[in-house]
ChimeraX commands (.cxc) that place a marker at each C-alpha (Angstrom):
marker #1 position 1.00,1.27,-7.00 radius 0.5
marker #1 position 4.63,1.42,-6.94 radius 0.5
marker #1 position 6.62,0.80,-9.87 radius 0.5
marker #1 position 8.54,-2.46,-9.95 radius 0.5
marker #1 position 12.37,-2.09,-9.75 radius 0.5
marker #1 position 13.09,-5.57,-10.72 radius 0.5
marker #1 position 11.43,-5.04,-14.47 radius 0.5
marker #1 position 13.88,-4.55,-17.25 radius 0.5
marker #1 position 12.81,-2.70,-20.18 radius 0.5
marker #1 position 14.27,-2.87,-23.72 radius 0.5
marker #1 position 13.42,-0.98,-26.87 radius 0.5
marker #1 position 12.73,-2.97,-29.87 radius 0.5
marker #1 position 12.51,-0.19,-32.28 radius 0.5
marker #1 position 12.56,-2.18,-35.29 radius 0.5
marker #1 position 9.31,-3.82,-34.24 radius 0.5
marker #1 position 8.01,-0.53,-32.69 radius 0.5
marker #1 position 7.64,-2.06,-29.00 radius 0.5
marker #1 position 9.01,-0.90,-25.63 radius 0.5
marker #1 position 9.13,-4.58,-23.83 radius 0.5
marker #1 position 9.07,-4.94,-19.89 radius 0.5
marker #1 position 10.50,-8.36,-18.70 radius 0.5
marker #1 position 10.01,-9.66,-15.31 radius 0.5
marker #1 position 11.82,-12.86,-14.29 radius 0.5
marker #1 position 13.11,-13.28,-17.98 radius 0.5
marker #1 position 9.65,-13.39,-19.45 radius 0.5
marker #1 position 7.85,-10.62,-21.11 radius 0.5
marker #1 position 5.34,-8.79,-18.67 radius 0.5
marker #1 position 4.15,-6.06,-20.87 radius 0.5
marker #1 position 4.68,-3.76,-23.68 radius 0.5
marker #1 position 4.05,-0.38,-25.28 radius 0.5
marker #1 position 3.30,-0.46,-28.96 radius 0.5
marker #1 position 4.59,2.63,-30.63 radius 0.5
marker #1 position 5.93,4.55,-33.84 radius 0.5
marker #1 position 8.38,7.16,-34.67 radius 0.5
marker #1 position 6.55,9.90,-36.57 radius 0.5
marker #1 position 7.92,11.16,-39.85 radius 0.5
marker #1 position 9.99,12.86,-40.60 radius 0.5
marker #1 position 12.69,11.71,-38.54 radius 0.5
marker #1 position 13.61,12.28,-35.73 radius 0.5
marker #1 position 9.73,13.12,-35.22 radius 0.5
marker #1 position 7.94,12.37,-31.94 radius 0.5
marker #1 position 7.45,8.93,-30.46 radius 0.5
marker #1 position 3.65,8.00,-30.63 radius 0.5
marker #1 position 2.47,5.61,-28.10 radius 0.5
marker #1 position -0.48,3.66,-29.47 radius 0.5
marker #1 position -1.16,0.84,-26.92 radius 0.5
marker #1 position 0.04,-0.45,-23.48 radius 0.5
marker #1 position -0.58,-4.02,-22.57 radius 0.5
marker #1 position 0.67,-5.80,-19.36 radius 0.5
marker #1 position 0.08,-9.74,-19.29 radius 0.5
marker #1 position -2.68,-10.49,-16.65 radius 0.5
marker #1 position -0.18,-12.51,-14.21 radius 0.5
marker #1 position 1.97,-9.21,-13.95 radius 0.5
marker #1 position -1.07,-6.70,-13.62 radius 0.5
marker #1 position -0.91,-4.42,-10.17 radius 0.5
marker #1 position 3.06,-4.78,-9.90 radius 0.5
marker #1 position 3.58,-1.30,-11.65 radius 0.5
marker #1 position 4.73,-2.67,-14.99 radius 0.5
marker #1 position 2.51,-0.25,-17.09 radius 0.5
marker #1 position 3.73,2.79,-15.15 radius 0.5
marker #1 position 7.47,1.97,-15.28 radius 0.5
marker #1 position 6.96,1.42,-19.33 radius 0.5
marker #1 position 5.42,4.82,-19.68 radius 0.5
marker #1 position 7.91,6.46,-17.39 radius 0.5
marker #1 position 10.93,4.93,-19.59 radius 0.5
marker #1 position 8.93,5.77,-22.80 radius 0.5
marker #1 position 9.05,9.50,-21.77 radius 0.5
marker #1 position 12.67,9.02,-20.65 radius 0.5
marker #1 position 13.67,7.64,-23.78 radius 0.5
marker #1 position 11.97,10.53,-25.75 radius 0.5
marker #1 position 13.89,12.95,-23.63 radius 0.5
marker #1 position 17.12,11.31,-24.32 radius 0.5
marker #1 position 16.50,11.46,-28.06 radius 0.5
marker #1 position 15.22,15.16,-27.70 radius 0.5
marker #1 position 11.77,14.49,-29.33 radius 0.5
marker #1 position 8.34,14.67,-27.95 radius 0.5
marker #1 position 5.80,12.04,-27.05 radius 0.5
marker #1 position 2.31,11.88,-28.47 radius 0.5
marker #1 position 0.26,9.69,-26.01 radius 0.5
marker #1 position -2.33,8.33,-28.25 radius 0.5
marker #1 position -2.83,5.25,-25.88 radius 0.5
marker #1 position -5.43,6.03,-23.13 radius 0.5
marker #1 position -3.09,4.61,-20.26 radius 0.5
marker #1 position 0.09,6.61,-21.29 radius 0.5
marker #1 position -2.12,9.77,-21.53 radius 0.5
marker #1 position -3.46,9.31,-17.88 radius 0.5
marker #1 position -0.21,8.55,-16.72 radius 0.5
marker #1 position 1.05,11.82,-18.35 radius 0.5
marker #1 position -1.65,14.06,-16.85 radius 0.5
marker #1 position -0.50,12.39,-13.37 radius 0.5
marker #1 position 3.16,12.94,-14.04 radius 0.5
marker #1 position 3.33,16.48,-15.76 radius 0.5
marker #1 position 6.82,16.97,-14.48 radius 0.5
marker #1 position 8.12,14.00,-16.56 radius 0.5
marker #1 position 5.58,13.95,-19.39 radius 0.5
marker #1 position 5.49,17.33,-21.30 radius 0.5
marker #1 position 2.29,17.73,-23.14 radius 0.5
marker #1 position 2.39,17.69,-26.81 radius 0.5
marker #1 position 0.87,20.42,-28.99 radius 0.5
marker #1 position -2.70,19.82,-30.54 radius 0.5
marker #1 position -1.16,20.24,-34.11 radius 0.5
marker #1 position 1.54,17.17,-33.28 radius 0.5
marker #1 position -1.53,15.15,-31.85 radius 0.5
marker #1 position -3.31,15.60,-35.07 radius 0.5
marker #1 position -0.39,14.82,-37.34 radius 0.5
marker #1 position 0.12,11.51,-35.11 radius 0.5
marker #1 position -3.32,10.60,-35.42 radius 0.5
marker #1 position -3.15,10.97,-39.10 radius 0.5
marker #1 position 0.39,9.03,-39.25 radius 0.5
marker #1 position -1.13,6.27,-37.43 radius 0.5
marker #1 position -3.05,5.17,-40.18 radius 0.5
marker #1 position -0.08,4.36,-41.97 radius 0.5
marker #1 position 0.53,1.73,-39.11 radius 0.5
marker #1 position -2.00,-1.03,-39.59 radius 0.5
marker #1 position 0.42,-3.62,-37.68 radius 0.5
marker #1 position -0.60,-1.51,-34.21 radius 0.5
marker #1 position -4.11,-1.73,-34.45 radius 0.5
marker link #1:1,2 radius 0.2
marker link #1:2,3 radius 0.2
marker link #1:3,4 radius 0.2
marker link #1:4,5 radius 0.2
marker link #1:5,6 radius 0.2
marker link #1:6,7 radius 0.2
marker link #1:7,8 radius 0.2
marker link #1:8,9 radius 0.2
marker link #1:9,10 radius 0.2
marker link #1:10,11 radius 0.2
marker link #1:11,12 radius 0.2
marker link #1:12,13 radius 0.2
marker link #1:13,14 radius 0.2
marker link #1:14,15 radius 0.2
marker link #1:15,16 radius 0.2
marker link #1:16,17 radius 0.2
marker link #1:17,18 radius 0.2
marker link #1:18,19 radius 0.2
marker link #1:19,20 radius 0.2
marker link #1:20,21 radius 0.2
marker link #1:21,22 radius 0.2
marker link #1:22,23 radius 0.2
marker link #1:23,24 radius 0.2
marker link #1:24,25 radius 0.2
marker link #1:25,26 radius 0.2
marker link #1:26,27 radius 0.2
marker link #1:27,28 radius 0.2
marker link #1:28,29 radius 0.2
marker link #1:29,30 radius 0.2
marker link #1:30,31 radius 0.2
marker link #1:31,32 radius 0.2
marker link #1:32,33 radius 0.2
marker link #1:33,34 radius 0.2
marker link #1:34,35 radius 0.2
marker link #1:35,36 radius 0.2
marker link #1:36,37 radius 0.2
marker link #1:37,38 radius 0.2
marker link #1:38,39 radius 0.2
marker link #1:39,40 radius 0.2
marker link #1:40,41 radius 0.2
marker link #1:41,42 radius 0.2
marker link #1:42,43 radius 0.2
marker link #1:43,44 radius 0.2
marker link #1:44,45 radius 0.2
marker link #1:45,46 radius 0.2
marker link #1:46,47 radius 0.2
marker link #1:47,48 radius 0.2
marker link #1:48,49 radius 0.2
marker link #1:49,50 radius 0.2
marker link #1:50,51 radius 0.2
marker link #1:51,52 radius 0.2
marker link #1:52,53 radius 0.2
marker link #1:53,54 radius 0.2
marker link #1:54,55 radius 0.2
marker link #1:55,56 radius 0.2
marker link #1:56,57 radius 0.2
marker link #1:57,58 radius 0.2
marker link #1:58,59 radius 0.2
marker link #1:59,60 radius 0.2
marker link #1:60,61 radius 0.2
marker link #1:61,62 radius 0.2
marker link #1:62,63 radius 0.2
marker link #1:63,64 radius 0.2
marker link #1:64,65 radius 0.2
marker link #1:65,66 radius 0.2
marker link #1:66,67 radius 0.2
marker link #1:67,68 radius 0.2
marker link #1:68,69 radius 0.2
marker link #1:69,70 radius 0.2
marker link #1:70,71 radius 0.2
marker link #1:71,72 radius 0.2
marker link #1:72,73 radius 0.2
marker link #1:73,74 radius 0.2
marker link #1:74,75 radius 0.2
marker link #1:75,76 radius 0.2
marker link #1:76,77 radius 0.2
marker link #1:77,78 radius 0.2
marker link #1:78,79 radius 0.2
marker link #1:79,80 radius 0.2
marker link #1:80,81 radius 0.2
marker link #1:81,82 radius 0.2
marker link #1:82,83 radius 0.2
marker link #1:83,84 radius 0.2
marker link #1:84,85 radius 0.2
marker link #1:85,86 radius 0.2
marker link #1:86,87 radius 0.2
marker link #1:87,88 radius 0.2
marker link #1:88,89 radius 0.2
marker link #1:89,90 radius 0.2
marker link #1:90,91 radius 0.2
marker link #1:91,92 radius 0.2
marker link #1:92,93 radius 0.2
marker link #1:93,94 radius 0.2
marker link #1:94,95 radius 0.2
marker link #1:95,96 radius 0.2
marker link #1:96,97 radius 0.2
marker link #1:97,98 radius 0.2
marker link #1:98,99 radius 0.2
marker link #1:99,100 radius 0.2
marker link #1:100,101 radius 0.2
marker link #1:101,102 radius 0.2
marker link #1:102,103 radius 0.2
marker link #1:103,104 radius 0.2
marker link #1:104,105 radius 0.2
marker link #1:105,106 radius 0.2
marker link #1:106,107 radius 0.2
marker link #1:107,108 radius 0.2
marker link #1:108,109 radius 0.2
marker link #1:109,110 radius 0.2
marker link #1:110,111 radius 0.2
marker link #1:111,112 radius 0.2
marker link #1:112,113 radius 0.2
marker link #1:113,114 radius 0.2
marker link #1:114,115 radius 0.2
marker link #1:115,116 radius 0.2
marker link #1:116,117 radius 0.2
view
């Protein structure tokens, strides 16, 4: 499905959320954390889209922006979220693969973020 150009995406770093808005309301989000030590990788944990916004490309737009945000910051992405991992495999030109060592460290650090479970 084509990604929705009408979606506005905002980063709420303080709460570990990249949020998509459509028509002024929250349509979906990626829950994430920043690996330590700073400015470590951005780790996508969950991608969720509200049922009334499914099928509109919101999730894809969120993941694309998540990778673009990481690229602007000069840090890698670790997609622990199954949707983000699948999207990354389908878009290798936009989503560089994280090393196995980085993935293991992200999985370890995820335990320090119970708010994301």
